[in-house]
C-alpha positions in Angstrom: 22.9 10.8 -37.6 21.0 13.2 -39.8 22.0 16.9 -39.2 19.3 19.5 -40.0 20.7 22.8 -41.3 20.4 25.6 -38.8 19.6 23.2 -36.0 22.3 22.1 -33.4 23.3 18.5 -33.5 22.1 17.9 -29.9 18.7 19.3 -30.8 18.5 17.1 -34.0 19.2 14.0 -32.0 16.8 14.7 -29.2 13.8 12.3 -29.4 10.3 13.7 -29.7 8.1 13.6 -26.6 4.9 11.7 -26.7 2.0 13.9 -25.7 -1.5 12.5 -24.7 -4.6 14.7 -24.9 -6.5 14.8 -21.6 -10.1 16.1 -21.4 -10.5 17.7 -18.0 -14.3 17.9 -18.5 -14.3 14.0 -18.6 -11.6 12.8 -16.2 -10.7 9.1 -16.7 -7.6 8.8 -14.6 -7.5 6.1 -11.9 -6.4 7.2 -8.4 -2.9 5.7 -7.5 -4.2 3.5 -4.8 -7.0 2.1 -7.0 -4.6 1.6 -9.8 -2.2 -0.5 -7.7 -5.0 -2.6 -6.3 -6.3 -3.3 -9.9 -2.8 -3.9 -11.2 -2.2 -6.6 -8.5 -5.6 -8.3 -9.3 -4.9 -8.3 -13.0 -1.3 -9.7 -12.4 -2.8 -12.5 -10.4 -5.3 -13.1 -13.2 -2.5 -13.2 -15.8 -0.6 -15.9 -13.8 -3.8 -18.0 -13.4 -4.8 -17.6 -17.0 -1.4 -18.6 -18.3 -1.5 -21.7 -16.2 -4.9 -22.6 -17.4 -4.1 -22.1 -21.0 -1.0 -24.2 -20.7 -3.1 -27.1 -19.3 -5.7 -26.6 -22.1 -3.5 -26.3 -25.2 -0.7 -28.4 -24.0 1.8 -25.8 -25.0 3.8 -23.6 -22.6 1.8 -20.3 -22.4 2.6 -17.2 -20.5 0.3 -14.2 -19.9 1.9 -10.9 -18.9 -0.2 -8.0 -17.5 1.2 -4.8 -19.2 -1.1 -1.9 -18.2 -4.3 -1.0 -16.4 -6.1 2.3 -17.2 -9.6 3.8 -17.2 -11.1 4.7 -20.7 -14.5 5.5 -22.2 -15.8 2.6 -24.2 -15.6 4.8 -27.2 -11.9 5.4 -26.7 -11.4 1.7 -26.0 -13.1 0.5 -29.1 -11.2 3.1 -31.3 -7.9 1.6 -30.0 -8.7 -1.9 -31.2 -8.1 -3.3 -34.6 -11.1 -3.1 -36.9 -11.3 -6.9 -37.3 -10.6 -8.8 -34.0 -12.3 -11.4 -31.7 -14.4 -9.8 -29.0 -16.1 -11.9 -26.5 -18.9 -9.9 -24.9 -19.5 -10.9 -21.2 -22.8 -10.1 -19.6 -22.7 -8.6 -16.2 -25.6 -9.4 -13.7 -27.8 -6.3 -13.3 -26.1 -4.1 -15.9 -26.8 -3.3 -19.5 -23.0 -2.6 -20.1 -21.0 -5.7 -21.0 -17.4 -6.7 -20.3 -15.0 -7.6 -23.2 -12.3 -10.1 -23.6 -10.5 -9.1 -26.9 -7.7 -11.0 -28.7 -6.6 -11.3 -32.4 -8.5 -13.9 -34.3 -5.3 -15.7 -35.5 -4.2 -16.0 -31.9 -7.5 -17.7 -30.9 -7.3 -20.1 -33.8 -3.7 -20.9 -32.8 -5.0 -21.9 -29.4 -7.8 -24.0 -31.0 -5.3 -25.8 -33.2 -3.1 -26.7 -30.3 -6.1 -27.9 -28.3 -7.0 -30.3 -31.1 -3.4 -31.7 -31.3 -2.2 -29.7 -34.2 0.9 -27.6 -34.7 0.8 -23.9 -34.5 3.8 -23.2 -36.7 1.8 -23.0 -39.9 0.0 -19.6 -41.0 -3.5 -19.2 -39.4 -6.2 -17.5 -41.3 -7.9 -14.2 -40.1 -11.6 -15.3 -40.4 -14.6 -15.8 -38.1 -14.8 -19.0 -36.1 -16.6 -22.1 -37.3 -19.3 -23.4 -34.9 -16.8 -26.0 -33.4 -14.1 -23.4 -33.1 -16.6 -20.9 -31.4 -17.6 -23.7 -28.9 -13.9 -24.3 -28.0 -13.2 -20.6 -27.7 -16.3 -20.1 -25.5 -15.0 -22.9 -23.2 -11.7 -21.2 -22.9 -13.3 -17.8 -22.1 -15.5 -19.5 -19.4 -12.4 -20.8 -17.8 -10.8 -17.3 -18.1 -13.8 -15.8 -16.2 -13.4 -18.3 -13.5 -9.8 -17.2 -13.1 -10.9 -13.5 -13.2 -13.4 -14.1 -10.4 -10.8 -15.9 -8.3 -8.2 -13.2 -8.8 -10.5 -10.3 -8.0 -12.3 -11.9 -5.1 -14.7 -9.4 -3.3 -13.8 -6.7 -6.0 -16.0 -8.6 -8.5 -19.2 -8.9 -6.7 -21.5 -9.3 -9.7 -21.9 -12.5 -11.8 -20.2 -12.5 -15.2 -20.9 -14.9 -18.0 -19.8 -15.4 -21.6 -22.2 -13.9 -24.2 -21.8 -13.3 -27.9 -18.7 -13.2 -29.9 -18.2 -10.2 -32.3 -15.6 -9.7 -35.0 -15.8 -6.0 -35.7 -14.8 -3.6 -32.9 -16.8 -0.7 -34.3 -20.0 -2.7 -34.4 -19.8 -4.4 -31.1 -21.9 -2.3 -28.8 -20.8 -3.6 -25.4 -21.5 -0.3 -23.7 -22.6 3.3 -24.3 -19.8 5.4 -25.9 -19.4 7.5 -22.7 -19.4 4.6 -20.2 -16.2 4.2 -18.3 -14.3 0.9 -18.6 -11.4 -0.5 -16.6 -9.1 -1.7 -19.4 -6.1 -4.1 -18.8 -3.7 -5.0 -21.6 -1.9 -8.4 -21.8 0.8 -10.1 -23.9 -0.2 -13.8 -24.4 2.8 -15.9 -25.5 1.9 -19.4 -26.8 5.1 -21.2 -27.6 7.2 -18.8 -29.7 4.1 -16.7 -30.8 3.1 -13.7 -28.9 -0.2 -11.6 -29.3 -1.8 -8.7 -27.5 -5.1 -9.1 -25.7 -7.3 -6.8 -23.6 -10.0 -7.1 -21.0 -12.5 -4.3 -20.4 -14.7 -4.3 -17.3 -17.4 -1.6 -16.7 -16.0 0.7 -14.1 -19.2 0.7 -12.1 -18.6 -3.1 -11.4 -15.3 -2.5 -9.7 -15.1 1.0 -8.4 -17.6 0.8 -5.6 -15.6 -2.0 -4.0 -12.3 0.2 -4.2 -13.6 2.7 -1.7 -13.0 6.5 -1.8 -9.8 7.8 -3.4 -7.3 9.8 -1.4 -9.0 9.2 1.8 -7.4 11.0 4.7 -7.6 10.4 8.5 -8.4 13.1 11.0 -5.4 14.9 12.4 -7.0 15.5 15.7 -5.1 12.6 17.3 -2.0 12.7 15.1 0.3 11.8 18.1 -1.6 8.5 18.7 -1.7 7.7 15.0 2.1 8.2 14.7 2.8 6.0 17.7 0.6 3.3 16.3 2.4 3.5 12.9 5.9 3.4 14.6 4.9 0.4 16.5 4.4 -1.6 13.3 7.6 -0.5 11.6 10.1 -3.4 11.3 13.6 -2.9 12.7 16.8 -4.9 12.7 17.9 -6.1 16.2 21.5 -7.1 16.8 23.1 -9.1 19.6 26.5 -7.8 20.1 29.7 -8.6 22.1 31.8 -5.9 23.6 33.7 -4.5 20.6 37.5 -5.0 20.4 40.0 -2.3 19.3 42.4 -3.6 16.8 45.2 -1.8 14.9 45.2 -1.8 11.0 48.4 -3.8 11.0 46.8 -6.7 12.8 43.9 -6.6 10.4 46.1 -6.6 7.4 48.2 -9.5 8.7 45.2 -11.7 9.6 45.6 -15.3 8.4 43.5 -18.5 8.6 43.8 -19.8 12.2 44.7 -16.5 13.9 42.8 -15.7 17.1 41.4 -12.3 18.0 41.0 -11.8 21.7 37.7 -10.1 22.6 37.3 -8.1 25.8 33.8 -9.6 26.4 33.8 -11.7 29.6 32.4 -15.2 29.3 29.8 -14.6 32.0 28.7 -11.2 30.8 25.4 -10.9 28.8 25.3 -9.6 25.3 24.1 -6.1 24.2 20.8 -5.9 22.4 21.1 -3.0 20.0 19.0 -1.2 17.4 20.8 1.0 14.9 23.8 0.9 17.2 21.9 2.0 20.4 21.9 -0.4 23.3 18.3 -1.1 24.5 18.8 -4.2 26.7 21.1 -7.0 27.7 20.5 -10.7 27.0 22.0 -14.1 27.6 22.2 -16.8 25.0 19.4 -19.4 24.9 17.3 -21.5 22.5 13.8 -21.6 21.4 13.0 -25.0 19.9 15.6 -25.8 17.3 16.8 -22.0 17.0 19.1 -19.9 19.0 17.4 -17.2 21.0 18.3 -14.3 23.3 16.9 -14.1 26.8 16.4 -10.6 28.0 18.0 -10.1 31.5 17.9 -6.2 31.8 16.5 -3.3 29.9 17.6 0.3 29.5 15.3 3.3 29.1 16.7 6.5 27.7 14.7 9.7 27.6 15.3 12.2 24.8 
């Protein structure tokens, strides 16, 4: 550990915090409920895409969804490498385009495996040949099918594969201030891993997500609470009458010992929730499973 003169050792070892600049005049933060819905959709897409790539390239492929956030297109493009593969996807009824981005060597690795080659050798970082471009477009068309399946009603507009660009600064998929839903992925093909992103214009998805932080009227709060409590799962137990046993008997228990229970054989069992008796039931069956037949109920007012 390096000790800085005049600075305590604890302060010198303390890691620096990462600070992100936030522009309050241009908020680009997803609401929590919207973020969770999108994360689930992109996780479903990642599983579908990984399965589809495995079938296409005949090498075990895994796609992991890492993060979902909202960015302006300008910020998204600035975060990408200057040279990369960007598949621009046209969206029905919109000038803004979606983007599927991934490193060029990663795409060429997929092509090599599709053609029966081995991906262990170095892959050049260059534009695609016409044949390679056709194969990549086919992979992207299949990826869009997985995206439509995973998003369901959230993706109401038709999306299709358009042009392929190789410079993130020159690819004008949207206006600089247009908001995009950006998802980042890790694509692992065999032993090689690469980062990929998908950017969808926010106006395609946000209308289907509904209003953020929507609240219900508190005018009938008692009724709402009763409805909610009625759907909360609880553990129900069927219990015998408890037996009082001394610690010495417990410590001396051995295989084959018999503990006498004070529960009469003709007496029904107690139906309890969190230790509170609510009813009594006798043993029965429901098809091939054991069941409890309620014989009496108890109501306690508080």
